[in-house]
C-alpha positions as CSV (number, residue, x, y, z in Angstrom):
1,X,65.2,108.7,114.0
2,X,65.7,105.9,116.0
3,X,66.3,102.0,114.9
4,X,65.2,100.3,118.1
5,X,62.3,100.1,120.3
6,X,62.7,98.1,123.9
7,X,60.2,95.6,125.0
8,X,59.2,98.0,127.8
9,X,58.9,100.8,125.2
10,X,56.5,98.2,123.3
11,X,54.5,97.1,126.1
12,X,53.5,100.9,126.7
13,X,52.6,101.4,123.4
14,X,50.4,98.4,123.5
15,X,48.9,99.0,126.6
16,X,47.9,102.8,125.9
17,X,46.3,101.6,122.9
18,X,48.6,103.8,120.4
19,X,48.4,102.0,116.8
20,X,51.1,99.8,116.4
21,X,51.9,97.3,113.9
22,X,53.9,94.3,114.9
23,X,55.4,92.0,112.2
24,X,56.9,88.2,113.1
25,X,59.9,87.5,110.9
26,X,61.2,84.4,112.1
27,X,63.2,82.4,109.9
28,X,67.0,81.3,109.2
29,X,68.8,79.9,106.9
30,X,68.3,76.2,106.6
31,X,65.3,75.7,108.5
32,X,61.6,75.8,107.2
33,X,60.0,76.1,110.7
34,X,59.4,80.0,111.0
35,X,55.5,80.0,110.6
36,X,55.2,77.1,112.9
37,X,57.0,78.6,115.9
38,X,55.3,81.7,115.1
39,X,51.6,80.0,115.3
40,X,52.7,78.1,118.4
41,X,53.6,81.8,120.4
42,X,54.0,85.3,118.9
43,X,53.3,88.9,120.4
44,X,49.7,89.9,121.2
45,X,48.4,90.9,117.2
46,X,51.6,90.4,115.6
47,X,51.2,89.1,111.6
48,X,53.7,86.6,110.4
49,X,55.8,87.5,107.6
50,X,57.3,85.1,105.2
51,X,61.0,86.1,104.1
52,X,61.4,83.7,101.2
53,X,58.0,84.5,99.7
54,X,57.2,87.9,100.8
55,X,60.2,89.9,101.4
56,X,62.1,88.4,97.9
57,X,60.6,88.1,95.0
58,X,62.2,84.3,93.3
59,X,60.7,85.4,89.7
60,X,63.2,87.7,89.6
61,X,66.5,86.1,88.1
62,X,70.3,86.4,88.5
63,X,70.1,89.0,91.4
64,X,71.0,86.3,93.9
65,X,69.0,84.1,96.4
66,X,66.8,86.8,97.9
67,X,65.8,89.4,95.0
68,X,64.5,92.5,96.7
69,X,60.2,92.5,95.4
70,X,59.1,94.8,93.1
71,X,57.6,97.8,94.3
72,X,54.3,97.0,93.4
73,X,54.2,93.5,95.1
74,X,56.1,95.1,98.4
75,X,53.0,97.6,98.5
76,X,50.9,94.5,98.0
77,X,52.3,92.8,100.8
78,X,52.3,95.8,103.1
79,X,49.0,96.2,103.1
80,X,48.1,92.4,103.7
81,X,49.8,93.0,107.1
82,X,47.6,95.5,107.8
83,X,49.9,98.6,107.3
84,X,48.1,102.1,107.2
85,X,49.7,105.4,106.4
86,X,51.0,107.0,109.2
87,X,51.5,104.0,111.3
88,X,54.2,103.0,113.4
89,X,55.8,99.2,112.9
90,X,57.8,97.4,114.6
91,X,59.6,94.0,113.2
92,X,61.0,91.2,115.3
93,X,62.6,87.8,115.3
94,X,63.7,85.4,117.7
95,X,67.5,85.2,115.9
96,X,68.7,88.7,117.3
97,X,67.0,90.8,114.9
98,X,69.0,89.0,111.8
99,X,65.7,88.4,109.9
100,X,63.8,91.4,111.1
101,X,66.3,94.0,109.6
102,X,65.0,93.0,106.2
103,X,61.8,94.2,106.5
104,X,62.9,96.8,108.4
105,X,65.5,98.2,105.6
106,X,62.8,97.3,102.9
107,X,60.2,99.4,104.8
108,X,62.8,102.5,105.4
109,X,63.9,102.1,101.4
110,X,60.2,102.3,100.7
111,X,60.0,105.8,102.4
112,X,58.3,104.4,105.7
113,X,59.9,106.4,108.2
114,X,58.5,104.7,111.8
115,X,59.5,101.2,111.4
116,X,61.8,99.8,114.6
117,X,63.4,96.4,115.6
118,X,62.0,95.4,118.5
119,X,66.0,95.0,120.4
120,X,66.4,91.5,121.2
121,X,62.9,90.5,119.7
122,X,60.7,87.8,121.1
123,X,62.9,86.5,123.9
124,X,63.3,89.9,125.4
125,X,59.6,90.3,125.4
126,X,59.3,87.0,127.0
127,X,61.6,87.9,129.7
128,X,59.9,90.9,130.6
129,X,57.3,88.5,131.5
130,X,54.8,90.0,128.8
131,X,51.9,87.6,127.5
132,X,52.2,86.1,124.3
133,X,49.4,84.5,122.1
134,X,49.0,82.0,119.6
135,X,47.8,81.0,116.3
136,X,47.4,83.3,112.9
137,X,46.4,87.1,113.0
138,X,44.7,87.9,109.8
139,X,44.5,91.7,110.0
140,X,42.3,94.2,107.4
141,X,44.1,95.1,104.5
142,X,45.8,98.7,104.8
143,X,46.2,101.2,102.4
144,X,50.3,102.0,103.4
145,X,51.5,103.7,99.8
146,X,54.8,102.9,99.6
147,X,57.8,104.2,97.3
148,X,61.4,102.9,96.5
149,X,64.9,103.6,96.4
150,X,65.1,105.6,99.5
151,X,68.3,103.7,101.0
152,X,71.5,103.9,99.8
153,X,72.3,100.4,97.8
154,X,75.0,99.1,95.1
155,X,75.2,96.9,92.0
156,X,77.4,94.1,91.6
157,X,79.6,96.0,89.4
158,X,79.9,99.0,92.5
159,X,80.5,95.9,94.9
160,X,83.9,94.9,92.5
161,X,85.4,98.7,92.9
162,X,83.7,99.5,96.2
163,X,87.1,99.0,98.3
164,X,89.3,101.7,95.7
165,X,87.3,104.6,97.3
166,X,85.5,102.9,100.8
167,X,84.8,100.2,102.9
168,X,83.0,97.0,101.8
169,X,81.6,94.9,105.3
170,X,81.1,91.1,104.7
171,X,78.5,90.0,107.3
172,X,78.5,86.6,107.0
173,X,80.1,84.4,109.8
174,X,84.0,84.7,109.3
175,X,84.0,80.9,108.5
176,X,81.7,81.7,105.1
177,X,84.0,85.0,104.6
178,X,87.9,83.2,104.7
179,X,86.0,80.2,101.9
180,X,86.8,77.4,105.0
181,X,82.8,76.5,105.0
182,X,79.7,77.4,102.3
183,X,76.7,75.5,103.2
184,X,74.9,77.2,99.9
185,X,76.3,79.1,97.4
186,X,78.5,77.9,94.5
187,X,81.9,79.2,95.5
188,X,83.3,80.0,99.3
189,X,85.3,83.0,100.0
190,X,84.7,86.7,99.5
191,X,84.3,89.5,97.2
192,X,88.0,90.7,96.9
193,X,88.7,93.8,99.2
194,X,86.2,93.5,101.7
195,X,86.8,93.0,105.0
196,X,85.0,90.2,107.1
197,X,82.5,92.2,109.9
198,X,80.3,88.9,111.1
199,X,76.7,90.3,111.8
200,X,77.0,88.3,115.2
201,X,79.4,91.2,116.7
202,X,77.0,93.6,116.8
203,X,74.5,92.1,119.2
204,X,75.2,90.5,122.7
205,X,74.4,86.8,124.3
206,X,71.0,87.8,124.9
207,X,70.4,88.8,121.0
208,X,70.1,92.5,122.3
209,X,72.4,95.4,120.0
210,X,75.6,96.5,121.7
211,X,75.7,100.2,123.1
212,X,76.0,103.0,120.2
213,X,79.7,103.3,121.7
214,X,80.6,99.9,121.5
215,X,79.2,99.6,118.1
216,X,81.2,102.9,117.4
217,X,84.0,101.2,118.5
218,X,83.8,98.4,116.6
219,X,83.1,99.4,113.5
220,X,86.1,102.1,114.1
221,X,88.5,98.8,114.8
222,X,87.1,97.6,111.4
223,X,88.7,101.2,109.8
224,X,85.8,103.2,109.4
225,X,85.4,106.7,110.4
226,X,82.5,109.3,109.9
227,X,83.8,109.9,106.3
228,X,84.1,106.3,104.9
229,X,81.6,105.5,101.8
230,X,80.2,102.0,103.4
231,X,78.6,99.4,102.1
232,X,77.4,95.8,103.2
233,X,76.6,92.2,102.1
234,X,75.8,89.2,103.0
235,X,75.2,85.8,101.5
236,X,72.1,86.8,100.0
237,X,71.2,90.7,101.3
238,X,69.1,89.7,104.8
239,X,72.0,89.8,107.4
240,X,73.4,92.4,105.6
241,X,70.4,94.5,107.1
242,X,70.9,94.1,110.0
243,X,74.8,95.4,110.2
244,X,73.0,98.2,108.2
245,X,71.0,98.8,111.4
246,X,73.8,98.5,113.4
247,X,76.0,101.1,111.5
248,X,73.0,103.2,111.6
249,X,72.8,103.1,115.6
250,X,76.8,103.7,115.3
251,X,76.2,106.9,113.4
252,X,77.1,105.6,110.1
253,X,75.0,105.4,107.0
254,X,75.7,102.1,104.5
255,X,75.0,100.8,101.3
256,X,73.4,97.8,100.9
257,X,74.4,95.3,98.0
258,X,71.0,93.1,97.8
259,X,72.2,90.8,95.8
260,X,75.4,89.9,97.8
261,X,77.6,86.8,97.9
262,X,74.6,84.8,95.9
263,X,74.7,86.8,93.1
264,X,78.6,87.4,93.2
265,X,79.4,83.7,93.0
266,X,77.2,82.7,90.8
267,X,78.6,84.8,88.1
268,X,81.8,83.1,87.1
269,X,83.8,86.2,85.7
270,X,83.8,87.6,89.6
271,X,87.3,86.6,91.5
272,X,86.6,85.2,94.5
273,X,89.1,85.6,97.7
274,X,90.0,82.8,99.8
275,X,91.6,83.9,103.2
276,X,91.2,86.1,106.3
277,X,92.6,89.2,104.8
278,X,90.9,91.1,102.2
279,X,92.9,90.2,98.9
280,X,95.0,87.1,98.1
281,X,97.3,87.1,100.7
282,X,100.1,86.2,98.1
283,X,99.1,89.3,95.9
284,X,99.3,93.2,96.6
285,X,96.1,95.2,96.8
286,X,95.2,96.8,93.8
287,X,96.6,100.5,93.2
288,X,93.8,103.5,94.8
289,X,92.7,100.8,97.7
290,X,91.6,102.5,100.8
291,X,93.6,101.5,103.9
292,X,90.7,100.8,106.0
293,X,89.3,98.7,103.2
294,X,92.8,97.1,101.8
295,X,94.3,95.4,105.5
296,X,92.3,94.3,108.8
297,X,93.4,96.9,111.2
298,X,97.2,97.4,112.4
299,X,98.5,95.3,108.9
């Protein structure tokens, strides 16, 4: 199934009247102006999705900074966005799909197949000269029925052992992986055995995903092959969803660690590694570690 929809493809859908639900998921860590930006200009008919309150459930404790909402709560939000069974949904943002990928993954996880990321997001739409509108959009309540558990995911305990039989990718910025900075979580560094794979490496300067061949080459250079068991984490499960989308484009099926480093680093029993290698540089990788997960390419 396709992951992306181009601005021209989306424009043609809208021009020909094919039913399409547009979700605007503008959110960036540390900023709270996504809704204001949406009100100023968004794709015609797009509904704003508030990531912290609609794509996370903070009533659930101990599951990281953005715990996944329950099935019932997510279904309620999806219906509020106007989604019906059989619809086509296209999600976008203005940050290279880094936030929009969260709702893409969640809908896929809920069994909703016809969901896409607008490649290049709002910038691509505007660059093509297509119109935008301002103000709030409040659609009629939809009737979508959603399940759960249709996309692979791993637990905190599984993340601790993943390097033994697979590849655990850290989708955060390299400086956070190395422990040089940590803007929000209690400890700096990465999960032992994880390989640094910043999500920004999946996109072009224009914010569009790299072509399939380039993405495949990127992940091969990180040690993946078609037999790899791949899992991904980030700070709180948001940008890791973007990495999973990129992996899907490249031909890989990857699991999400929803709690990600925000859950991991808040548990004092969990070790955290600082530095540029998957394990502490002054200690050998544990026995059973795969070549790909236990070293950087060529090391």
